[in-house]
Backbone bond lengths (Angstrom), bond angles and torsions (degrees), N, CA, C in turn:
res aa  C-N    CA-C-N  psi(-1)  N-CA   C-N-CA  omega(-1)  CA-C   N-CA-C  phi
1 M - - - 1.447 - - 1.531 109.42 -
2 T 1.303 117.18 130.00 1.455 122.38 -179.30 1.528 109.21 -84.63
3 T 1.325 115.36 131.51 1.461 120.35 177.83 1.525 109.95 -81.03
4 T 1.320 115.14 165.65 1.467 120.45 175.96 1.522 109.84 -57.19
5 T 1.327 115.78 -45.86 1.469 119.71 -179.69 1.513 111.06 -59.90
6 Q 1.330 117.42 -48.23 1.460 120.32 -177.52 1.520 111.14 -62.82
7 R 1.324 117.21 -40.17 1.466 119.79 -179.50 1.527 110.90 -66.23
8 I 1.322 117.69 -41.86 1.465 119.97 177.13 1.522 110.14 -62.67
9 L 1.325 117.15 -42.59 1.469 120.13 177.90 1.524 110.70 -61.73
10 D 1.348 117.47 -40.76 1.466 120.81 177.25 1.521 111.42 -62.97
11 L 1.332 116.53 -43.45 1.467 120.03 179.11 1.525 111.00 -64.63
12 A 1.328 116.30 -41.30 1.468 120.05 178.75 1.520 110.90 -63.65
13 A 1.323 117.08 -36.55 1.466 120.48 178.80 1.526 111.33 -69.11
14 A 1.324 117.08 -32.82 1.462 121.16 -179.23 1.525 112.85 -81.02
15 A 1.318 117.40 -21.71 1.465 121.40 -173.48 1.529 114.93 -59.44
16 P 1.342 120.19 -43.27 1.469 118.39 -177.24 1.528 114.19 -59.80
17 A 1.323 117.41 -28.47 1.464 120.48 180.00 1.525 112.36 -91.11
18 S 1.323 117.39 -2.17 1.465 121.59 -178.18 1.526 110.38 -95.97
19 H 1.323 114.50 152.94 1.460 120.27 -178.05 1.525 109.84 -139.90
20 G 1.309 115.75 157.36 1.453 121.77 172.58 1.516 113.68 55.32
21 E 1.333 114.42 -134.46 1.464 121.30 -176.79 1.528 111.71 -60.57
22 D 1.330 118.22 -32.88 1.465 120.29 177.98 1.526 110.86 -61.69
23 L 1.315 116.99 -41.99 1.457 121.26 178.80 1.525 110.67 -66.24
24 V 1.319 117.34 -41.51 1.469 120.99 178.57 1.532 109.94 -62.75
25 L 1.325 117.79 -39.74 1.469 120.76 177.88 1.528 111.09 -64.63
26 L 1.329 117.14 -40.54 1.466 120.37 176.29 1.528 110.36 -62.35
27 L 1.327 116.22 -44.16 1.469 120.50 178.42 1.526 111.10 -61.05
28 A 1.313 116.71 -43.44 1.465 120.78 -178.88 1.528 110.86 -62.88
29 E 1.315 117.18 -44.76 1.471 119.97 178.65 1.519 110.76 -64.74
30 A 1.328 116.42 -43.82 1.467 119.88 179.74 1.523 110.81 -64.00
31 N 1.328 117.49 -38.69 1.463 121.19 178.33 1.529 110.63 -62.89
32 E 1.313 116.46 -44.19 1.465 120.66 178.27 1.535 110.72 -60.38
33 L 1.326 116.37 -43.65 1.466 120.72 178.85 1.528 111.46 -67.19
34 Y 1.333 116.55 -37.11 1.463 121.20 176.69 1.526 109.20 -59.29
35 Q 1.330 116.45 -49.27 1.466 121.19 -179.48 1.533 110.88 -62.31
36 Q 1.323 116.01 -41.57 1.461 121.04 178.52 1.525 110.61 -62.01
37 G 1.316 116.81 -45.38 1.466 120.85 179.18 1.511 111.84 -62.35
38 L 1.329 116.74 -41.40 1.463 120.78 177.95 1.525 110.84 -63.70
39 Q 1.314 117.06 -42.59 1.467 120.28 179.08 1.529 111.36 -62.75
40 E 1.319 116.56 -42.48 1.466 120.10 178.91 1.523 110.94 -63.26
41 L 1.315 116.66 -44.92 1.457 120.30 179.18 1.523 110.79 -66.03
42 H 1.325 117.09 -37.37 1.468 121.12 178.21 1.530 110.08 -58.00
43 R 1.335 116.58 -44.99 1.467 119.77 178.03 1.527 110.89 -61.51
44 E 1.336 116.90 -42.33 1.467 120.90 179.36 1.531 111.40 -63.99
45 V 1.324 116.34 -44.95 1.470 120.87 -179.86 1.527 109.90 -64.64
46 A 1.314 117.53 -42.12 1.468 120.69 179.35 1.528 110.67 -60.68
47 A 1.318 116.77 -42.25 1.466 119.88 178.71 1.528 110.84 -66.88
48 R 1.319 116.43 -40.62 1.462 121.44 -178.19 1.532 111.64 -66.85
49 L 1.324 117.17 -34.35 1.460 121.50 -175.90 1.524 113.06 -100.10
50 D 1.300 117.51 11.88 1.458 122.87 -173.56 1.523 113.99 -51.89
51 G 1.309 118.71 -42.74 1.457 120.86 -175.64 1.521 115.21 -88.56
52 L 1.312 117.81 -1.99 1.468 121.36 -175.99 1.528 110.99 -79.02
53 A 1.314 116.80 138.71 1.461 122.06 178.12 1.528 110.32 -65.38
54 T 1.319 116.58 148.57 1.468 121.65 -179.16 1.523 111.64 -57.52
55 A 1.326 117.75 -39.75 1.476 120.53 178.69 1.520 110.76 -61.70
56 D 1.323 117.54 -38.18 1.463 121.15 177.99 1.533 110.95 -68.03
57 L 1.328 115.80 -37.45 1.468 119.95 176.59 1.527 110.37 -63.39
58 M 1.322 116.16 -43.86 1.463 120.67 179.76 1.527 110.58 -63.54
59 F 1.322 117.17 -39.75 1.461 120.64 177.42 1.527 110.09 -63.82
60 A 1.332 117.00 -43.04 1.471 120.99 179.03 1.525 110.78 -62.59
61 A 1.330 117.42 -42.16 1.462 120.72 178.86 1.523 110.98 -64.59
62 D 1.316 116.51 -43.60 1.464 121.01 178.52 1.527 110.33 -61.72
63 T 1.327 116.76 -43.57 1.462 122.12 178.61 1.531 110.94 -62.49
64 A 1.334 116.27 -34.26 1.469 121.24 -179.51 1.525 112.59 -80.70
65 G 1.339 116.92 0.04 1.460 119.57 177.85 1.516 114.36 93.16
66 M 1.327 116.95 13.55 1.460 121.83 178.06 1.526 107.73 -119.90
67 P 1.329 117.11 76.76 1.468 120.04 -176.55 1.521 112.10 -55.64
68 C 1.324 115.58 142.28 1.459 122.91 179.29 1.516 109.54 -120.81
69 D 1.318 115.04 161.59 1.459 119.04 172.50 1.524 108.48 -130.79
70 A 1.306 115.53 172.23 1.466 121.74 -173.33 1.530 112.66 -62.70
71 S 1.327 117.85 -20.47 1.468 119.78 -178.94 1.530 112.48 -75.13
72 Q 1.328 117.06 -15.75 1.449 119.91 -178.39 1.530 109.92 -86.03
73 G 1.309 114.97 133.50 1.449 120.39 179.85 1.519 111.76 -81.68
74 R 1.301 113.84 170.12 1.460 122.28 -179.37 1.537 111.76 -54.95
75 D 1.341 116.34 -46.22 1.468 119.74 -178.16 1.531 112.22 -61.73
76 E 1.326 115.83 -39.02 1.465 119.93 179.58 1.530 110.92 -67.17
77 V 1.324 116.61 -39.66 1.466 120.31 178.96 1.527 110.29 -65.75
78 I 1.313 117.20 -40.24 1.466 120.50 177.47 1.524 110.10 -63.89
79 L 1.320 116.88 -40.00 1.463 119.86 176.64 1.529 110.77 -62.03
80 L 1.325 117.73 -42.02 1.472 120.66 177.54 1.529 110.99 -60.80
81 L 1.325 116.52 -42.17 1.467 120.27 178.50 1.526 110.66 -64.38
82 A 1.322 116.81 -40.78 1.460 120.47 177.44 1.529 110.52 -63.68
83 L 1.335 116.63 -40.82 1.463 120.78 179.61 1.527 111.06 -62.98
84 V 1.322 117.14 -42.46 1.467 120.47 177.97 1.528 109.86 -59.64
85 E 1.327 115.96 -45.79 1.463 120.09 -179.79 1.523 111.12 -65.97
86 W 1.343 116.91 -42.87 1.463 121.46 -178.61 1.527 111.57 -63.07
87 E 1.325 116.95 -41.82 1.464 120.26 -177.16 1.524 113.15 -63.48
88 M 1.323 117.57 -14.88 1.467 120.83 178.55 1.527 112.42 -95.39
89 T 1.324 117.67 1.87 1.470 120.22 179.51 1.523 110.30 -82.06
90 P 1.318 117.37 153.99 1.472 119.84 176.76 1.532 112.49 -57.74
91 A 1.324 117.38 -36.93 1.466 120.23 -179.46 1.523 111.47 -63.70
92 A 1.317 116.64 -47.55 1.462 120.08 -179.32 1.522 111.22 -66.18
93 M 1.314 116.89 -41.67 1.469 119.36 179.33 1.528 110.90 -64.25
94 A 1.336 117.67 -40.29 1.461 121.10 178.91 1.526 110.46 -65.08
95 Y 1.330 116.74 -42.45 1.466 119.87 179.01 1.525 110.84 -63.85
96 T 1.312 116.94 -45.22 1.463 120.85 -179.27 1.524 110.62 -59.50
97 E 1.313 116.86 -44.35 1.468 120.18 178.78 1.527 111.09 -66.82
98 M 1.320 115.88 -40.00 1.472 120.78 178.89 1.527 110.15 -60.99
99 A 1.332 116.80 -47.09 1.464 120.89 -179.73 1.525 111.40 -65.07
100 A 1.335 116.79 -39.65 1.466 120.25 179.31 1.527 110.76 -65.88
101 A 1.326 116.61 -42.47 1.464 120.45 179.38 1.530 110.57 -64.92
102 A 1.321 116.90 -40.54 1.469 120.44 177.91 1.522 110.47 -64.85
103 A 1.324 117.00 -40.39 1.470 120.92 179.12 1.524 110.65 -62.95
104 R 1.331 116.63 -39.69 1.476 119.59 177.37 1.525 111.09 -62.65
105 R 1.334 116.26 -25.77 1.473 120.82 177.85 1.528 111.68 -91.03
106 G 1.335 117.07 1.16 1.463 121.21 176.93 1.514 115.02 93.18
107 F 1.343 117.99 16.53 1.448 121.09 -179.01 1.513 111.35 -119.09
108 C 1.320 116.26 137.09 1.463 121.26 174.53 1.516 108.66 -154.93
109 L 1.328 115.29 172.75 1.457 120.09 -179.14 1.514 113.63 -87.52
110 I 1.326 117.34 -11.63 1.458 121.05 -179.76 1.526 107.96 -86.80
111 P 1.327 116.73 117.97 1.475 118.82 -178.50 1.527 111.84 -68.69
112 E 1.306 115.02 144.45 1.466 120.52 176.47 1.509 108.87 -77.88
113 E 1.308 115.35 144.31 1.467 118.76 178.87 1.497 110.81 -119.86
């Protein structure tokens, strides 16, 4: 069974040789997997931090480079912490590089209007 990480790495490896619609399809699949991976990690982080006070969560987010303010709720701060953790995974880094490389070649998932 292929993991989310492995599939994103496979898509990122295939991207440089892909062109046009094939590259956009690879980006779309990788984006979906990126979002799925973030959601899964968000659930894990939320469970792990369940008993922590909101002020402690805000301090952790600030320490991680994601400053928070009093207007942000507990759920939003937990999401920020999950995002910080997710962005350091091999899957997220591979997707980010894949998307940046595709953008340099003129391809992205946002349609032109």
